[in-house]
BADRENZA-733672 format. One line per field, with one value per residue (C-alpha): y, x, z; residue number from 1; residue in one letter. Coordinates in Angstrom, 1 decimal, m for minus. Each point is the difference from the previous one (the first is absolute). Example, Ala and Ser with C-alpha at 12.3 -4.5 7.8 and 13.67 -1.06 7.14 Angstrom:
2
yy	c(m4.5,3.4)
xx	c(12.3,1.4)
zz	c(7.8,m0.7)
resi	c(1,2)
resn	c(A,S)
END
This chain:
454
yy	c(m62.7,3.6,2.5,1.8,3.3,0.3,m0.6,3.1,3.8,2.6,0.2,m3.6,m1.1,m3.6,m2.3,m3.2,m1.1,m3.1,1.2,2.9,0.8,2.2,0.8,1.4,1.5,1.6,m3.2,m2.0,2.4,m0.3,m3.7,m0.1,2.2,m2.1,m3.2,1.7,1.0,m3.5,m1.6,2.8,0.4,3.3,1.9,2.5,2.2,0.2,3.3,0.6,m0.7,3.5,0.6,0.2,m1.2,m3.5,0.7,m2.3,m2.7,m2.9,m1.7,m3.1,m0.5,1.0,2.8,1.7,1.8,2.4,0.1,m0.7,3.1,2.4,2.3,3.4,2.5,3.6,2.7,3.8,0.7,m3.6,m3.6,m3.4,m2.4,m3.5,m0.6,m1.7,3.1,1.6,3.6,0.0,m1.4,2.6,2.8,m0.9,m0.5,3.2,1.9,m0.9,2.0,3.0,m1.0,m1.4,m1.8,2.3,m2.5,m0.8,m2.8,m0.5,m3.6,0.3,m3.8,0.0,m1.2,2.4,m2.5,0.1,3.8,0.2,m2.6,2.2,3.4,0.5,3.3,1.3,3.0,1.8,m0.5,3.3,1.7,m2.6,m2.1,m3.8,m2.6,0.3,3.5,m1.2,m3.1,0.7,m3.5,m3.5,m3.4,m2.4,m3.7,m0.6,m3.2,m0.2,m0.9,3.4,2.3,3.7,3.1,3.0,3.4,3.1,1.8,m3.1,m0.1,m3.2,m1.4,m0.7,2.1,0.4,2.3,2.8,m1.2,2.4,1.1,0.7,3.6,m1.0,0.7,m3.8,m3.2,m3.6,m1.8,m2.1,0.9,3.6,0.3,3.0,0.4,0.3,m1.1,m1.4,m3.6,0.8,1.6,m3.1,m2.5,2.2,m0.6,m3.1,m2.2,m2.8,m0.9,1.0,m0.9,m0.8,2.9,m1.2,3.3,3.7,3.2,2.6,3.7,1.3,3.5,2.0,m0.1,3.5,2.0,0.5,m1.2,1.2,m3.0,m0.3,m1.9,2.8,m0.6,1.8,0.4,m0.8,m1.8,3.1,2.0,m2.7,m0.1,3.8,m0.2,m2.5,2.5,2.8,m2.0,m1.8,2.9,0.3,m0.7,m1.5,m2.5,m3.5,m2.1,0.5,m3.0,m0.2,m2.0,0.4,m0.3,m3.7,m0.5,1.9,m2.1,m3.2,1.4,1.0,m3.6,0.4,3.8,1.0,3.4,1.0,3.1,m0.8,3.1,m1.0,m0.9,m0.2,0.2,0.9,m1.3,2.6,0.3,3.0,0.8,3.0,1.5,2.9,m0.8,3.4,m0.4,m3.3,1.5,2.5,m2.7,m2.2,3.0,0.9,m3.6,m0.2,m2.9,m1.3,1.3,m0.7,m3.6,m0.7,m1.8,1.5,m1.7,1.2,m2.6,m3.1,m2.2,2.0,m0.2,m3.7,m0.2,2.0,m2.3,m3.0,1.7,0.3,m3.5,m1.4,0.7,m2.6,m2.4,0.3,m0.4,m3.2,m1.3,0.7,m1.6,m3.1,m0.3,0.2,m2.5,2.2,1.3,3.6,2.2,3.2,2.5,1.4,2.6,3.5,3.0,3.4,2.4,2.2,m2.9,m1.4,1.4,m1.1,m3.6,0.1,1.1,m2.8,m2.6,1.2,0.3,m3.6,m1.5,1.6,m1.4,m3.5,m0.7,2.5,m0.2,m2.7,2.0,2.3,2.5,1.1,0.5,2.3,2.9,2.3,m2.1,m0.3,m3.7,m1.2,m3.7,m1.1,m3.1,m1.8,m2.2,m2.4,m2.4,m2.2,m1.7,2.2,3.1,m1.5,m0.3,3.6,1.1,m1.9,1.7,3.4,m0.6,m0.1,2.8,2.3,m1.0,1.0,3.3,0.8,m0.6,2.2,2.8,m0.4,m2.2,m3.4,m3.4,m0.5,2.7,m2.0,m3.6,m1.3,m2.3,m3.5,m2.8,1.1,3.3,m1.0,0.4,3.8,0.5,0.1,2.8,2.1,m0.8,m0.7,m3.4,1.5,1.3,m3.4,m1.7,2.4,m1.2,m3.7,0.6,1.1,m3.0,m2.3,1.5,m1.1,m3.0,m1.5,m2.9,2.1,m1.9,2.9,1.3,m1.8,1.5,3.3,3.1,m1.9,m2.5,m3.8,m0.1,m3.3,m0.8,1.8,2.1,3.2)
xx	c(m68.4,1.0,m2.8,m0.4,m0.7,3.7,0.8,m1.4,m0.5,m2.5,1.6,m0.9,3.6,0.3,2.8,0.7,1.7,0.9,m1.0,m1.7,1.4,m2.1,2.2,m1.4,3.1,3.4,1.7,m2.1,0.8,3.8,m0.3,m1.8,2.6,2.8,m1.5,m0.3,3.7,1.1,m2.1,0.6,m3.7,m1.4,m2.4,m2.7,m1.6,m3.8,m1.8,m3.7,m0.1,m1.2,3.2,0.2,3.5,0.3,2.5,m2.0,m0.6,2.5,1.6,0.9,1.5,m1.8,m2.4,0.3,m3.2,0.2,m3.8,0.3,2.1,m2.8,1.4,m1.7,0.9,m0.9,1.9,0.1,1.9,0.7,m1.2,1.7,m1.5,0.5,0.4,m3.4,m1.9,m2.0,m0.1,m3.7,0.7,2.7,m2.1,m3.0,2.2,1.8,m3.2,m1.3,2.9,m0.4,2.9,0.6,2.7,1.0,0.9,m3.2,0.3,m3.3,m0.4,m0.7,m0.1,3.7,2.2,2.5,2.8,m0.9,m0.1,3.4,1.4,m1.0,0.3,m3.6,m1.7,m3.4,m2.2,1.4,3.6,m0.6,0.6,1.5,2.2,0.3,0.2,3.8,m0.4,m2.3,1.8,1.8,1.4,0.0,0.5,1.5,0.9,3.1,1.2,3.0,m2.3,0.0,m2.9,0.9,m1.9,0.9,m0.8,m0.5,3.3,2.1,2.5,0.9,3.5,1.2,0.8,m2.4,0.2,m2.4,m2.3,m2.1,m3.3,m2.9,m1.2,m3.4,m1.6,m0.1,1.5,0.4,2.0,2.8,2.1,0.4,3.8,2.1,3.1,m0.8,m3.6,m2.1,m0.9,m3.8,0.3,1.8,m2.6,m3.0,m0.6,2.2,m3.1,0.8,3.4,2.3,m1.7,m3.4,m1.8,m1.3,m1.2,0.0,m0.3,m1.8,m0.7,m3.5,m1.3,m2.8,m3.3,m0.5,m2.9,m1.7,0.3,m1.3,m0.7,m1.6,m0.4,0.4,m1.3,1.1,m1.5,3.4,3.2,2.1,m2.0,0.7,3.7,0.2,m1.5,2.7,2.7,m1.7,m0.7,3.3,1.4,m2.9,1.7,m3.0,m0.8,0.9,m1.8,m0.5,m1.2,m1.1,m2.4,m0.3,m3.2,0.4,0.4,m3.2,m1.8,1.3,m1.3,m3.5,m1.2,0.4,m0.4,m2.8,m0.1,3.3,m1.0,m0.5,2.0,3.1,3.1,2.5,0.1,2.3,m0.4,1.6,0.4,1.5,0.5,m1.8,m3.4,0.6,m2.9,m0.1,3.6,m1.0,m3.1,2.3,2.4,m2.9,m1.5,3.4,0.5,m3.4,m1.0,m3.6,m0.7,m3.7,0.5,3.0,m0.2,1.2,0.4,m1.9,1.5,2.0,m2.7,0.2,3.8,m0.1,m2.6,2.4,2.9,m2.2,m0.8,3.7,0.8,m2.8,2.3,2.7,m2.7,m1.9,3.2,0.9,m3.5,0.0,3.4,m1.0,m3.2,1.9,2.6,3.1,2.4,0.0,1.6,0.7,2.8,1.7,2.1,0.6,1.8,1.3,m2.9,0.8,m0.2,m3.4,m2.1,2.6,m0.2,m3.8,m0.1,2.4,m2.2,m3.1,1.5,1.5,m3.1,m2.5,2.2,0.6,m2.9,m2.8,m2.7,1.9,1.6,m0.6,2.4,m0.3,2.1,2.3,0.2,1.4,3.2,m0.1,m0.7,m3.1,m0.8,m0.8,m2.0,m0.5,m3.1,0.6,m2.8,2.0,3.4,1.2,m1.0,1.7,3.3,m0.3,m0.6,3.1,2.1,m1.4,0.9,3.7,m0.3,m1.6,2.6,2.8,m1.6,m0.5,3.7,0.9,m2.0,2.0,m2.6,m0.3,m1.2,m1.6,m1.3,m1.9,m0.6,3.6,1.1,m0.5,0.3,m2.4,1.9,3.6,0.9,m0.5,2.9,2.6,m2.1,0.5,3.6,3.3,1.7,2.4,m3.0,m1.7,3.2,0.2,m3.4,1.0,3.0,m2.3,m2.2,3.0,1.0,m3.3,m0.9,3.0,m2.0,m2.9,m2.6,m2.2,m2.5,1.7,m1.2,m1.0,1.8,2.8,m2.0,0.4,3.2,1.4,2.7,3.2,m1.4,0.0)
zz	c(m14.4,0.1,0.6,m3.4,1.8,0.6,m3.6,m1.7,0.4,m1.1,m3.5,m0.7,0.0,1.2,1.3,1.9,3.3,1.8,3.4,1.9,3.5,2.3,3.0,3.2,1.5,m0.9,1.0,m2.5,m2.8,0.8,0.1,m3.4,m1.5,1.5,m1.5,m3.4,0.1,1.0,m2.8,m2.6,m0.4,m1.4,2.3,m1.0,2.7,m0.6,0.6,m0.1,m3.8,m1.0,m2.1,m3.8,m0.7,1.2,2.9,2.4,m2.6,0.3,m2.9,1.9,3.5,3.1,1.0,3.4,1.0,2.8,0.4,3.8,0.6,0.9,2.7,0.0,2.7,m0.4,1.8,m0.3,m3.2,m1.0,m0.2,0.4,m2.6,m1.2,m3.7,m0.3,1.3,m2.9,m0.8,0.8,3.5,0.6,m1.3,2.3,3.1,m0.6,m0.6,3.4,1.5,m2.3,m2.2,m3.5,m2.0,m2.9,m2.7,m1.8,m2.6,m1.8,1.2,3.7,0.4,m0.8,2.9,1.7,m0.8,m3.7,m0.1,1.7,m2.5,m2.9,1.5,m0.9,m0.4,m1.1,m0.2,3.1,m1.2,m1.9,3.4,2.3,m2.2,m0.2,2.8,0.5,1.4,2.8,1.2,3.3,0.6,m1.4,1.7,m2.6,m0.1,m2.1,m1.8,2.3,2.9,1.7,0.8,m0.2,1.1,m2.3,1.2,m2.1,m0.1,0.2,m2.9,m1.9,0.8,m3.6,m3.0,m2.9,m3.0,m0.9,m2.8,m2.1,1.4,m2.4,m0.2,1.5,3.3,0.8,m1.3,1.0,m2.6,1.4,3.1,1.1,0.4,1.1,2.1,3.7,m0.3,2.8,0.6,0.0,m3.4,m1.4,1.1,m0.8,m3.7,m0.2,m0.8,2.5,m1.6,2.8,3.3,1.6,1.7,3.3,1.4,m0.8,1.8,m2.2,0.5,0.7,m0.5,1.6,m1.9,m1.4,1.5,m3.4,m3.6,m3.3,m2.2,m3.4,m3.2,m2.5,m3.5,m3.2,m3.4,m1.7,0.8,m0.7,2.6,2.6,m0.8,0.0,3.6,1.0,m1.1,1.9,3.2,0.5,1.9,2.5,3.4,1.7,m2.8,1.0,m2.7,m3.8,m1.9,m3.6,m2.2,m3.7,m2.1,m0.5,3.7,0.7,m2.7,1.8,3.3,m1.2,0.4,3.8,0.1,m2.4,1.7,m1.7,m2.0,m3.7,m1.1,2.1,m2.1,2.9,3.7,2.9,3.5,2.3,3.8,1.7,3.7,1.4,m0.7,m2.3,m2.3,m1.5,m1.4,m1.5,m1.6,m1.7,m1.2,m1.3,m1.9,m1.5,m1.1,m1.7,2.1,m0.2,3.5,0.1,m1.2,2.3,3.3,3.3,3.4,3.0,2.3,0.5,m1.6,m3.2,0.0,0.3,m2.8,m2.3,0.9,m0.9,m3.3,m0.7,1.1,m2.3,m3.0,0.8,1.2,m3.3,m2.0,1.9,m0.4,m3.7,m0.6,2.0,m1.9,m3.3,1.2,0.0,2.6,1.0,m2.7,1.9,0.3,3.1,m1.7,1.1,m1.6,1.2,0.8,m3.0,m2.4,1.1,m2.9,m2.5,1.4,0.0,m3.6,m0.9,1.8,m1.8,m3.5,0.2,1.7,m2.5,m2.8,1.4,2.5,m0.6,2.7,1.8,2.8,3.0,1.5,3.7,3.1,1.8,m2.4,2.8,m0.2,m3.8,0.7,m1.8,m0.7,m3.5,0.1,m3.3,m0.3,m2.9,m1.0,m2.4,0.1,m2.8,2.1,3.0,m2.0,m1.1,3.6,1.1,m2.6,1.0,3.6,m0.9,m2.5,2.7,2.5,m2.4,m0.7,3.7,0.6,m3.0,1.7,3.2,1.6,1.7,m1.0,3.4,2.3,2.6,m0.8,m0.3,m2.8,1.5,m2.4,m2.7,m0.7,0.9,m3.7,0.4,2.4,m2.8,m1.7,3.2,0.9,m1.7,0.5,2.6,2.1,m0.1,1.0,3.0,1.0,m0.5,2.2,2.8,m0.6,0.2,3.4,1.5,m2.2,m1.8,m1.5,m1.1,2.1,1.2,m2.5,m2.9,m3.3,1.5,m1.3,m1.7,m2.0,0.1,1.9,1.2,2.6,m0.8,m2.8,2.0)
resi	c(1,2,3,4,5,6,7,8,9,10,11,12,13,14,15,16,17,18,19,20,21,22,23,24,25,26,27,28,29,30,31,32,33,34,35,36,37,38,39,40,41,42,43,44,45,46,47,48,49,50,51,52,53,54,55,56,57,58,59,60,61,62,63,64,65,66,67,68,69,70,71,72,73,74,75,76,77,78,79,80,81,82,83,84,85,86,87,88,89,90,91,92,93,94,95,96,97,98,99,100,101,102,103,104,105,106,107,108,109,110,111,112,113,114,115,116,117,118,119,120,121,122,123,124,125,126,127,128,129,130,131,132,133,134,135,136,137,138,139,140,141,142,143,144,145,146,147,148,149,150,151,152,153,154,155,156,157,158,159,160,161,162,163,164,165,166,167,168,169,170,171,172,173,174,175,176,177,178,179,180,181,182,183,184,185,186,187,188,189,190,191,192,193,194,195,196,197,198,199,200,201,202,203,204,205,206,207,208,209,210,211,212,213,214,215,216,217,218,219,220,221,222,223,224,225,226,227,228,229,230,231,232,233,234,235,236,237,238,239,240,241,242,243,244,245,246,247,248,249,250,251,252,253,254,255,256,257,258,259,260,261,262,263,264,265,266,267,268,269,270,271,272,273,274,275,276,277,278,279,280,281,282,283,284,285,286,287,288,289,290,291,292,293,294,295,296,297,298,299,300,301,302,303,304,305,306,307,308,309,310,311,312,313,314,315,316,317,318,319,320,321,322,323,324,325,326,327,328,329,330,331,332,333,334,335,336,337,338,339,340,341,342,343,344,345,346,347,348,349,350,351,352,353,354,355,356,357,358,359,360,361,362,363,364,365,366,367,368,369,370,371,372,373,374,375,376,377,378,379,380,381,382,383,384,385,386,387,388,389,390,391,392,393,394,395,396,397,398,399,400,401,402,403,404,405,406,407,408,409,410,411,412,413,414,415,416,417,418,419,420,421,422,423,424,425,426,427,428,429,430,431,432,433,434,435,436,437,438,439,440,441,442,443,444,445,446,447,448,449,450,451,452,453,454)
resn	c(M,V,D,V,S,Y,L,T,D,A,S,G,F,T,G,W,A,E,R,V,I,V,P,R,S,E,A,E,V,V,A,A,L,G,E,A,V,R,T,A,T,P,V,T,I,A,G,A,G,S,G,L,T,G,S,R,V,P,Q,G,G,W,V,I,S,L,E,K,F,R,K,L,E,I,S,K,G,F,A,R,V,G,P,A,V,T,L,L,E,L,R,D,A,A,A,R,T,G,Q,F,Y,A,P,D,P,T,E,I,T,A,S,I,G,G,T,I,A,T,N,A,S,G,S,R,S,F,K,F,G,S,T,R,R,H,V,R,A,L,R,V,A,L,L,D,G,S,V,R,E,Y,Q,R,G,E,K,I,D,F,E,V,P,Q,I,P,V,P,K,T,T,K,Y,T,A,G,Y,R,L,E,P,G,M,E,W,V,D,L,F,C,G,S,E,G,T,L,G,V,T,L,E,A,E,V,A,L,L,P,V,P,A,S,L,F,T,G,V,I,F,F,G,S,D,D,E,A,L,D,A,V,G,R,W,R,G,V,D,E,L,R,M,M,E,Y,A,D,E,S,S,L,N,L,L,R,G,R,Y,P,E,I,P,R,E,A,R,A,A,L,L,I,E,A,E,G,D,D,V,D,A,W,V,V,R,L,E,E,S,K,A,L,I,E,A,S,W,F,A,V,G,A,K,D,R,E,R,F,R,A,F,R,H,S,L,P,E,L,V,V,E,T,M,R,R,R,G,F,M,N,M,G,T,D,Y,A,V,P,L,D,R,D,R,E,M,L,A,Y,Y,R,E,R,L,Q,T,E,L,P,E,R,Y,V,I,F,G,H,I,G,D,A,H,V,H,V,N,M,L,P,S,T,Q,A,E,A,E,T,A,T,R,L,L,K,E,F,A,M,H,A,V,E,L,G,G,T,V,S,A,E,H,G,L,G,K,R,K,A,S,L,L,P,L,Q,Y,A,P,E,H,I,E,A,M,R,A,V,K,R,R,F,D,P,E,S,L,L,G,R,G,T,L,F,G,A,D,G,P,G,T,L)
END
């Protein structure tokens, strides 16, 4: 009997497998991959299960869990970590040395291996970019039986074409391909379909001497969005997160202290201690200053992060209680199209699913998450249709169908919305180079591929 914990993820997507393998060494990983190749058995690499796209959920074959790969060594400026180490564990270990890992995905129980697989990002990506920028080296097991250590700066040894890049600050839909690219950039974001990450070296930065952090409430959504436009150019700002009125209403059950007059909120964090400059900015932006929350120390900052993280937690709880999978977007658009995209979301949602949605997320990167909350099967079908409609509109605006979660199995059908057939074929050609029988991560990115279909 296969442990069901390996057969689902946070979205509620489920699968099946014949066997779960939990290797304790590189040699055991290589042996398992070798056996899979000999027997033509599909293999899925299991992360921590915090994902929302089904990448780690098998649709048959074997599961390889790297949960025993827990190396964690902190040095000045970098860390060597195993794929099973969580963001929380890395954060706490780095903090003890006065350092931090800049990528900041919302789910801090996610594994490092999973965040590398999806090129994950989060609130601090507004300043620091996504995971790919902070990976210095990767140690990878390949299906040909080899284990390779790829260093930052090491170029791939085969030709690939340039495929179009969305006009967004971040994206993770399919393989990033460009002539002369580096091995690290190819594997980061490949969603476990090219090789198995055994260890990573990631950059660490010094903890800033001071931070200005606040949950800033506004009396209207327009005032909050006006503030976003004004504040995007503030050099010291490293986080700008958004919550709409519906999100605040969802949060009020846990946080009754949210001011009643608040119609939107921005969670901001900036390096430095120029409080006077921020007071001016808040006044100019008509923020509800007296009602807003400001951090006076690390404990408050952590409380604000928990406040932000409560939103996806509550969404997941609501959907599980109602018996549906997560119905959320991961689309981003160019910065100058963000209000246009938001207006489109709201107009369509108010028409199709009034009062059955929340909008929150990484407004600094024009990357907000729409989470639909259907309560009936008919509403769930409407939400499914809207997910595709929203993806198409994001692409029309120059955006991406995945900014940080990847596509996995659940959203593989969105890849053709982003790329022309020749671009997808270029990705498939890379996949064939590493995995000619489509054994690794079958169904992820390219849909339900079988042997020889790539």
